[in-house]
Structures are given as C-alpha cells and as structure tokens.
C-alpha positions in Angstrom: 118.9 84.5 35.0 116.4 81.8 36.1 116.7 80.9 39.7 118.3 77.4 40.3 118.3 77.1 43.5 116.4 75.1 45.3 114.6 75.3 49.4 112.9 73.7 51.8 110.0 76.0 51.8 109.0 79.2 49.8 105.8 81.2 51.0 103.5 83.1 49.0 102.9 86.5 50.9 104.5 88.8 53.5 101.3 89.4 55.6 101.9 88.3 59.4 101.0 85.1 59.1 103.0 84.5 55.8 106.4 86.1 57.5 105.3 84.1 60.8 105.0 81.1 59.2 108.3 81.6 57.2 109.9 82.2 61.1 108.4 79.3 62.3 110.1 77.0 59.3 113.2 79.2 59.8 113.5 78.6 63.8 113.4 74.5 62.9 116.8 74.8 60.4 115.3 75.1 57.2 115.8 77.0 54.4 113.0 79.2 53.3 112.3 82.0 50.7 109.4 84.9 51.3 108.0 86.5 48.3 105.5 89.3 48.5 104.3 91.1 45.6 104.3 94.6 47.3 107.5 97.0 47.7 107.5 96.4 51.4 106.2 93.5 53.3 104.0 93.6 56.0 100.4 92.7 54.2 98.2 94.0 56.9 100.5 95.7 59.0 102.2 98.3 57.2 102.0 102.1 58.2 102.6 105.1 56.0 102.3 109.0 55.5 99.0 109.0 54.2 98.4 112.3 54.8 100.8 114.8 55.6 104.6 115.1 55.7 105.9 113.0 59.0 102.5 112.4 60.0 102.6 108.3 60.6 99.0 106.6 59.9 98.4 102.5 60.0 97.2 101.3 56.5 95.0 98.4 57.7 95.1 97.0 61.2 95.8 99.5 64.1 95.3 98.3 67.6 96.5 94.5 68.5 95.4 93.0 71.3 95.5 89.4 69.4 99.3 90.5 68.5 99.8 91.2 72.8 98.0 88.2 73.4 99.8 86.1 70.2 101.5 82.5 71.9 103.9 82.4 69.2 104.7 86.0 68.8 105.5 85.8 73.1 107.9 83.3 72.3 110.1 85.2 69.5 112.7 88.0 70.8 110.5 90.7 68.6 111.7 92.9 71.0 115.7 92.6 69.9 114.1 93.3 66.1 112.2 96.6 67.0 108.9 95.5 68.1 108.1 97.9 71.4 104.2 97.6 72.4 102.6 100.5 73.6 99.8 100.5 76.3 97.4 103.1 76.6 96.0 103.1 79.8 92.4 102.2 79.0 92.1 99.2 76.5 88.6 100.8 74.9 86.3 103.3 75.5 82.5 103.4 74.4 80.6 106.7 75.1 76.9 107.4 74.7 74.7 110.3 73.7 74.1 110.9 77.8 76.1 109.9 80.3 79.7 108.5 80.8 81.4 106.1 78.5 82.3 103.2 79.3 85.8 102.5 79.7 87.3 99.0 79.5 90.6 98.6 82.0 93.0 95.9 82.2 91.5 95.6 85.6 88.3 93.7 85.5 87.1 94.7 88.5 87.5 98.4 87.3 85.7 97.8 83.9 82.9 96.5 86.1 82.6 98.9 88.9 81.6 101.6 85.6 78.9 99.5 85.0 76.8 100.7 87.4 74.0 97.6 88.6 75.3 95.6 85.7 79.2 95.2 87.6 78.4 91.8 89.5 77.0 90.3 86.2 80.1 91.2 84.5 82.2 89.7 87.2 80.5 86.5 87.0 80.6 86.7 82.8 84.0 87.6 82.7 86.0 86.5 86.0 86.2 82.7 85.4 87.3 83.6 82.0 89.7 86.2 82.4 91.2 83.9 85.3 92.1 81.1 82.9 93.1 82.9 80.1 96.3 81.8 80.3 94.9 78.1 79.3 91.8 79.6 77.4 93.3 81.7 74.6 95.8 79.4 73.2 93.0 77.3 72.5 91.1 80.0 70.8 93.7 80.6 68.6 94.2 77.5 67.3 92.2 74.8 64.8 90.0 72.2 66.2 92.3 69.6 65.0 94.1 68.3 66.7 92.1 68.3 69.9 92.8 71.1 72.5 94.7 70.5 75.9 92.0 71.6 77.8 89.1 70.6 76.0 86.7 71.1 79.0 87.8 74.8 79.0 87.2 75.4 75.8 83.7 73.3 76.3 82.5 76.2 78.8 83.8 79.1 76.9 81.9 77.4 73.1 78.3 77.0 75.4 79.0 80.8 75.9 80.1 81.7 72.4 77.8 79.6 70.7 75.1 82.5 71.2 74.0 85.3 69.5 75.6 88.8 71.1 72.4 90.4 70.8 71.1 87.4 73.0 74.1 87.6 75.2 73.8 91.2 76.0 69.9 90.7 76.8 70.6 87.9 79.1 73.7 89.2 80.8 72.9 92.9 81.4 70.1 95.0 82.2 71.3 97.9 81.6 71.4 100.2 78.1 75.2 100.6 79.0 76.4 97.5 79.8 74.7 96.4 76.5 76.1 98.6 74.0 79.7 98.2 75.6 79.3 94.4 74.9 77.9 95.1 71.2 80.5 97.3 70.4 83.0 94.6 71.5 81.0 91.8 69.5 80.6 93.9 66.5 84.0 93.1 65.7 82.6 90.2 63.9 81.6 92.3 61.0 78.1 89.7 61.2 74.6 90.6 62.3 74.7 90.5 66.1 71.9 88.1 65.8 73.9 85.6 64.2 75.1 82.6 66.2 78.6 82.7 67.5 79.0 86.4 67.6 78.7 86.5 71.1 82.0 84.8 71.1 83.8 88.2 70.1 82.6 90.2 72.9 83.9 87.5 75.2 86.9 87.1 73.3 87.7 90.8 73.0 86.9 91.3 76.9 89.3 89.0 77.4 92.2 89.8 75.6 91.9 93.2 77.1 91.9 91.8 81.0 94.5 89.6 80.1 97.1 91.3 77.8 95.9 94.4 77.1 94.8 96.6 73.4 98.6 98.0 72.6 99.8 99.9 69.4 103.0 99.5 68.0 105.8 102.2 68.9 106.1 103.7 65.1 103.2 102.0 64.0 101.8 98.8 62.5 104.8 98.4 60.3 107.0 97.5 63.3 105.3 94.3 64.3 106.3 93.0 59.9 109.4 94.9 60.2 110.8 92.8 63.5 109.5 89.8 62.1 111.2 90.0 58.7 114.5 91.1 60.4 114.4 87.8 62.8 113.6 85.7 59.5 116.8 87.1 58.1 118.3 86.5 62.0 118.0 82.6 60.9 119.1 82.6 57.7 115.6 83.1 55.6 115.5 85.3 51.9 113.0 87.5 51.3 112.0 89.2 47.8 109.8 92.1 47.6 108.2 93.1 44.6 108.0 89.3 43.0 104.2 89.0 42.4 103.5 85.3 42.0 101.2 84.8 38.7 102.0 80.7 38.9 103.4 78.5 41.3 105.5 77.3 38.4 107.3 80.4 38.5 108.6 79.3 42.0 112.1 77.8 42.4 112.5 73.9 43.2 111.1 73.6 46.7 109.4 70.9 49.1 107.2 72.9 50.6 104.8 75.9 49.5 103.2 77.9 51.5 100.7 80.8 50.4 99.5 83.5 52.6 96.9 84.5 50.3 92.6 84.0 50.4 91.0 80.9 48.3 90.2 83.2 44.9 94.0 84.1 44.8 94.9 80.3 45.6 92.6 78.9 42.9 94.3 81.4 40.6 98.0 80.6 41.0 97.3 77.1 41.9 94.7 75.9 39.7 96.9 72.8 38.2 98.2 72.0 41.4 94.5 71.4 42.9 92.1 68.6 42.9 89.2 69.2 40.9 86.8 68.7 44.6 89.4 70.8 46.4 89.5 74.1 44.1 85.4 74.0 43.8 85.7 73.9 47.5 87.9 76.9 47.6 85.7 78.4 44.7 82.4 78.3 47.3 84.8 80.1 49.7 82.3 83.1 50.8 83.9 87.0 51.3 82.4 89.4 53.8 81.4 92.7 54.1 84.4 95.4 53.5 85.8 98.1 55.2 85.5 101.9 54.6 88.2 104.0 55.9 89.3 107.2 56.7 92.6 108.3 57.9 93.0 111.7 59.5 95.6 114.3 60.6 94.5 116.7 63.1 95.6 119.7 64.5 94.8 118.8 68.0 93.6 115.3 70.3 89.6 114.4 69.7 87.3 116.4 71.9 85.3 113.6 73.4 82.3 114.7 75.6 83.6 112.4 77.5 87.4 113.5 78.3 87.9 109.5 79.8 87.8 108.4 75.9 91.4 110.2 75.3 92.3 107.3 78.3 91.9 104.8 75.2 93.5 103.7 72.0 90.6 102.5 70.8 87.5 104.2 70.9 83.7 102.0 69.6 81.5 104.7 68.5 77.2 103.6 68.2 75.8 104.2 71.2 73.1 101.2 72.0 72.5 97.6 71.3 69.8 98.6 69.2 71.8 101.0 66.9 74.8 98.7 66.9 72.9 96.2 66.1 70.5 98.2 63.3 74.1 99.0 61.1 75.9 95.9 61.6 73.2 94.0 59.9 72.9 96.8 57.3 75.7 95.7 55.2 74.7 91.8 55.1 71.4 93.5 53.4 73.5 95.4 50.8 72.9 99.1 52.2 75.3 101.1 53.8 74.4 102.3 57.5 72.9 105.3 57.8 74.8 105.8 61.3 77.3 103.2 61.1 79.8 101.6 63.6 82.6 103.1 63.7 85.9 101.7 65.2 88.4 104.6 66.4 92.1 105.0 66.8 93.8 107.4 68.4 97.4 106.1 68.1 99.2 109.3 68.6 98.1 110.0 72.1 100.1 107.5 73.5 102.9 107.5 70.5 104.8 110.6 70.4 106.6 108.7 66.7 103.3 108.9 64.9 102.6 112.6 64.5 105.0 116.0 65.1 104.2 117.9 68.3 101.0 119.8 68.0 99.4 117.5 65.9 97.7 114.1 65.9 96.4 111.0 64.0 92.7 109.3 63.9 92.4 106.1 62.2 88.7 105.3 61.7 86.6 102.9 59.2 83.2 101.3 59.3 81.5 98.3 57.7 79.8 98.5 54.5 78.5 96.1 51.5 80.9 93.8 49.9 82.4 95.7 46.9 80.2 99.0 48.3 81.2 102.1 45.9 79.7 104.8 48.6 81.6 107.4 50.3 81.2 106.7 53.9 83.3 109.9 54.6 80.2 112.5 56.1 78.9 109.2 57.7 81.8 108.6 59.9 82.7 112.0 60.6 79.4 112.6 61.3 79.7 109.9 63.9 83.0 111.3 65.7 81.5 115.0 65.6 78.2 113.4 67.4 80.1 112.0 70.5 83.3 115.0 69.9 81.7 118.1 69.1 84.5 120.2 67.3 86.2 117.3 66.0 85.9 118.5 62.0 87.2 121.4 63.0 90.2 120.1 63.4 90.4 118.1 60.7 93.7 119.1 58.5 94.1 116.2 55.9 92.2 113.2 55.2 92.8 109.9 53.4 90.2 107.1 52.2 90.2 103.7 51.6 87.3 102.5 49.9 86.6 99.1 49.5 88.6 98.7 45.8 91.5 100.8 47.4 92.1 98.2 50.1 91.4 95.5 47.3 93.9 97.1 45.3 96.1 97.6 48.0 96.3 94.0 48.8 94.7 91.2 46.8 93.9 88.9 49.5 91.1 91.8 50.9 88.3 90.6 47.8 85.7 93.3 47.9 87.1 95.5 50.6 86.6 92.3 53.3 89.6 92.6 55.6 89.1 89.8 57.6 90.2 87.4 54.7 86.9 86.3 54.4 83.1 85.8 56.4 83.1 84.7 59.6 79.6 83.0 59.9 79.0 79.7 61.0 80.0 77.2 60.2 83.0 79.2 57.6 84.0 80.6 61.7 85.5 77.2 62.0 85.6 75.2 58.9 88.2 77.9 56.7 89.0 77.7 54.5 87.0 73.9 53.4 85.9 71.5 55.2 89.0 69.6 55.9 90.7 67.9 59.0 93.4 69.7 59.2 92.6 73.2 57.4 95.9 74.4 56.1 97.0 71.4 54.0 95.4 71.3 50.5 94.6 68.3 48.1 98.5 68.4 47.1 100.7 67.1 49.7 103.2 69.9 48.9 100.6 72.8 49.0 99.8 74.2 52.4 97.6 77.6 53.6 98.7 79.8 55.9 96.4 83.1 55.5 93.7 84.5 57.9 91.4 82.2 55.2 92.5 79.5 58.0 91.8 79.0 61.7 91.8 81.2 63.9 91.2 83.7 61.4 92.0 87.7 60.9 93.8 89.3 63.6 97.7 90.4 63.4 98.6 87.3 65.6 100.5 85.1 63.4 99.2 81.8 64.5 97.4 80.8 61.4 101.1 81.0 59.9 102.4 79.1 62.7 100.5 76.5 62.9 100.7 75.7 59.0 104.3 75.6 59.6 104.2 73.0 62.2 101.7 71.1 59.5 104.1 71.8 57.0 107.4 70.8 59.2 105.1 67.6 60.3 104.7 66.1 56.9 106.2 67.7 53.7 109.3 68.9 55.8 110.0 65.7 58.1 
C-alpha cells in the first residue's frame, strides 16, 4: 500500500550525519522520516561480530576525537540514550624502531616532555591553539559561510594550517621523533604529506587530543548511532531500515529532503531534480584513496616493544617522517606502499565489553589506491610485527575489508573512499560544489548532509547539523 502521510522532512541515509540531521529537525519540532537501506542504522558507526562469536569489532570508525569534541553531540543527552565514552590512559602512541614511542597525552605538557629537544617547540606550536580550543573547534567544524564568530582566531589557525605537513614538521621540529609523530597525525588526511593544508590535520588532531580526548564508545561505535536513533524516536522521529531509495520519486511527500549521500549517489537518485549545471558539478567531484582494513581476534594484548603503546587506544605505525610521507604518496601514484602507514586501534584494552576475558580485538587499516584489488593483509601485519614482535602468534581469526567490500557495505564509500571524497585543496573547503551554502542544491527543497559537505569526514554529526539548520531557515521556516 503506498504511503500517504506527508512529513516536514525526509532524510535519506542513517549514517551519523543523517541521524544528526534528523535529530536536529525533530528537536526543532518538525516531523521527520529517516530512511536507511541497510538493516541497521549507523553507516560508518556500526559494530558487529566479524571474526569470532562474542568478539565485537567496529566495522568502520573506531576512535572518536571529533565525536567527543562535536559541538552538536555535546548539546545532546546521548548518555541518557546509552552512549558512554571510554577514554584511554593516553590518546595515541607513535612507536619507532629504536628508542621510546611518542605518547600523545591529554596533557600538553606531558606530551611535550616526551619529545626531548623539541619539547619547547611543541609547546609554542600548540599551547595557543589548545588554550583557545573552546572557540577554535566549533569554527573548524563549520562551513566557511556564514562568517565565523572568531575570524581572527581561525585566520591564525589557517596561517599555520595551509602548509604541507612535511613542510610544517621540518619547520617546527629538529628531531626525527617529533617530526614522525606530527606526520602520523597529519596522515589522517589521506593525502601526500607534501600537499597544501595537510598540516591542518596534524594541528587539528593534536588539539582534539588535548582539548577533548580520543575516546572509544563502550560496546562499539554502534552505540553512537543507536543513541542518536533512540533520541530521534524520543522526539517523535520515525526510522525505516531496509529501505533503499532508488529515486526521490519513491519518497512520501515532504517539504524538504536531506541526503546523507555522496555526489555519485545524489546524481543517481535525484537527477531529475537537479539543474544541468549542478549535476555536472557533482559529477566532477573527486573521490580519494581507499582503505584496506583488518579486524583481528587475538588471544592476548598486542605485545608492543615499547609497553607504553598499550596506554593508548590508537597507535600510528610508520616510524619517521620520510617513511610516512613515502607511504602516503604511493596511493596517489596508483601503487600501494610496500611499508604502509598503518592505523591500529586496540579498543578491548579499555572496553571489556568487546571480547571475552583473555581475548582481545585489533582494528588496523592502511591507505591504498582508489578501487585497489591488492590484498594488503601481509603488509599490514608485517608493520604491526615490526613494532610488536610475536603479534602474529596471537591471531585467532581475521576479517578483511577491501575497497570493494567497503563499497558493498556502504555505497557512499565509492571505490573504498571512507572519507566521502578527497580532502585535497580546494575540495577540502568547497565540497561538494562551489556554492556559498554547501548544503543546498539547485532544488530549494533538496539538501545534502553527508561527509561530502563541510566539515567533512568523522563521526561528529556536524555535516548533518549544519544541513538541518539551513533547511530550517529556508524550506522549513
């Protein structure tokens, strides 16, 4: 029987941003229907037993600095709906072949003290940003328009951030340990570290560590999505899962439609609603490198050469600036790195709900060329073994996510791109098209709320929140 009820808004896609958009609209008193193609909500914030029964793995996102810092999440009663952040003893670890690992701690001074001759340089670079974090972070997690509340502060950050990560590391620090550590933070950009604005990722992730922390969600990242869904329902919102939208013509009547989709999917479902010029702009949108991920069930904790690495839920494996830079250049040249930069999460060290007593989880991924079909399992495990001899002896089971598997799992992960599109300049700011208000389209009742809009990827909900605010100020006034 065809649906006859009309809604103020229909949101397509129940990833963190679609959920956030729906929550923002429902809290504003609008009737909302949220549609999701998969059997469960969550998108990039889902968890599942991928390897062995009773062992919970995060399917995509695992550690959530932007979630802990999100201005929108912070105003929501998510704890009342089941979300509990678990903060590790340290935010991240960066081991080297020789000598101690660099440990990113909540305390800026404690982090600096671990950098030896570069301690004062680290304080000079980051202390002013951390002191202004309450004003800085909301601006960084917002679009360029309307103008920010603290333009001079953001301009000072931008002056630092426009540099390449390689250039910033060489300028800021004298020692290989501090340079490699900064490179590991900046490599979250999924870009060559010689690219403009990659320094912004290094600065941002350090500021987030000192100002908000890098937590995991107790029980798995699914808890974030489930809390948002529970809150939405408590506000009268409706959710339908297992509902794939082939065309906007299939939707019930609504005053506004918000799409938690990337440009490729938007063109597919909304082509008839878009002007030819806007459709062409979406078709020119650039996707970036892909992710290749392993989930591992272990018989014990990862045996790091430097035991301090066990204090952090996140470990960056790549060693020096030069090695990480080479690893991040390779995917853009169409070649997977022989020694990839590997991001490891060890959630079960801090969240006992993830695995039975005596068992542990490991989550590890590296960057590969867009759509790559190469199996990176051996290269990832070799990097872990390099810094944790005996690691392979602990592996009980593996689950592999190739770029193709990521796209089958979520159509937004085009070619295995888990970031919703390249963060290369100028698309870092002007995404998905060069519109003053990036959440709008050529149809005044159609909006975009995915990570293909500012501020981009991360489980923070800010793309959805900002898109909802725009819809409320225009189509839903």
